[in-house]
C-alpha positions in Angstrom: 65.7 137.6 88.6 68.0 134.6 87.9 68.3 131.7 90.2 71.4 131.0 92.2 73.5 128.0 91.3 73.0 125.0 93.5 75.7 122.6 94.3 74.9 119.0 93.7 75.7 116.2 96.1 78.4 114.8 93.7 80.1 118.2 93.5 80.0 118.5 97.3 81.6 115.0 97.6 84.4 115.9 95.2 85.2 119.2 97.0 85.2 117.3 100.3 87.4 114.6 98.9 89.9 117.1 97.5 90.3 118.6 101.0 89.9 115.6 103.2 92.2 113.1 101.3 95.5 115.1 101.7 94.6 116.0 105.3 94.0 112.4 106.2 97.2 111.3 104.5 99.2 113.9 106.4 97.6 113.0 109.7 98.1 109.2 109.1 101.8 109.8 108.1 102.5 111.8 111.3 100.7 109.2 113.4 103.0 106.5 111.9 106.1 108.6 112.5 106.8 109.5 108.9 107.3 113.0 107.5 104.8 113.2 104.6 106.4 116.3 103.1 109.9 114.6 102.9 108.2 111.7 101.3 106.5 113.9 98.7 109.8 115.6 97.9 111.3 112.3 96.9 108.7 111.7 94.2 110.1 112.2 90.7 107.4 114.7 89.7 108.3 117.2 92.4 112.1 117.1 91.9 113.7 120.1 90.3 116.8 118.4 88.7 115.7 115.3 86.8 119.2 114.3 85.7 120.6 114.0 89.2 117.4 112.2 90.4 118.0 109.3 87.9 121.5 108.8 89.2 120.3 108.6 92.8 117.5 106.0 92.4 118.5 104.1 95.5 118.1 106.4 98.5 117.6 105.2 102.1 116.3 107.5 104.7 118.6 107.0 107.7 117.1 109.8 109.7 117.5 108.5 113.2 119.1 105.8 115.2 115.8 105.2 117.0 114.2 104.1 113.7 117.1 101.8 113.0 116.9 100.2 116.4 113.2 99.7 116.0 113.7 98.1 112.6 116.4 95.8 113.9 114.2 94.7 116.8 111.3 94.0 114.4 113.7 92.0 112.2 114.8 89.9 115.2 111.1 89.3 116.1 110.3 88.2 112.5 113.3 85.9 112.5 112.1 84.2 115.7 108.6 83.9 114.3 110.0 82.3 111.1 112.0 79.8 113.2 108.9 79.0 115.3 106.8 78.5 112.2 109.4 76.2 110.6 109.5 74.0 113.7 105.7 73.9 113.6 105.7 72.9 110.0 108.2 70.1 110.7 106.0 68.8 113.6 102.9 68.9 111.4 104.8 67.1 108.6 105.8 64.4 111.0 102.2 64.1 112.3 100.9 63.7 108.7 103.6 61.0 108.0 102.6 59.0 111.1 98.9 59.3 110.3 99.5 58.1 106.7 101.4 55.1 108.1 98.5 54.4 110.5 96.0 54.7 107.7 98.0 52.3 105.5 98.1 49.8 108.4 94.3 50.1 108.8 93.7 49.6 105.0 95.8 46.4 104.9 
């Protein structure tokens, strides 16, 4: 009687990876508020009409006003953070300048 085939650890890992990777991608996308299937439909490989897809290379998903408001709020926060960091850089540059002057006085 012939022996049954046994599955190696490597084969088990690849089978698991083939199933788990798409499921984890879909779960993470939904958790982040993005529709993964709509994202997959925008990939060139899955589009049916290749000539029209080359014309529409720049597409923006404006699905909801809620997303736009959130993005605008995030942009405002980033702008405030940039202003704060610029002020901090200016203060540190002034500090470096005064310390260099003090150091030059000490060396004389």
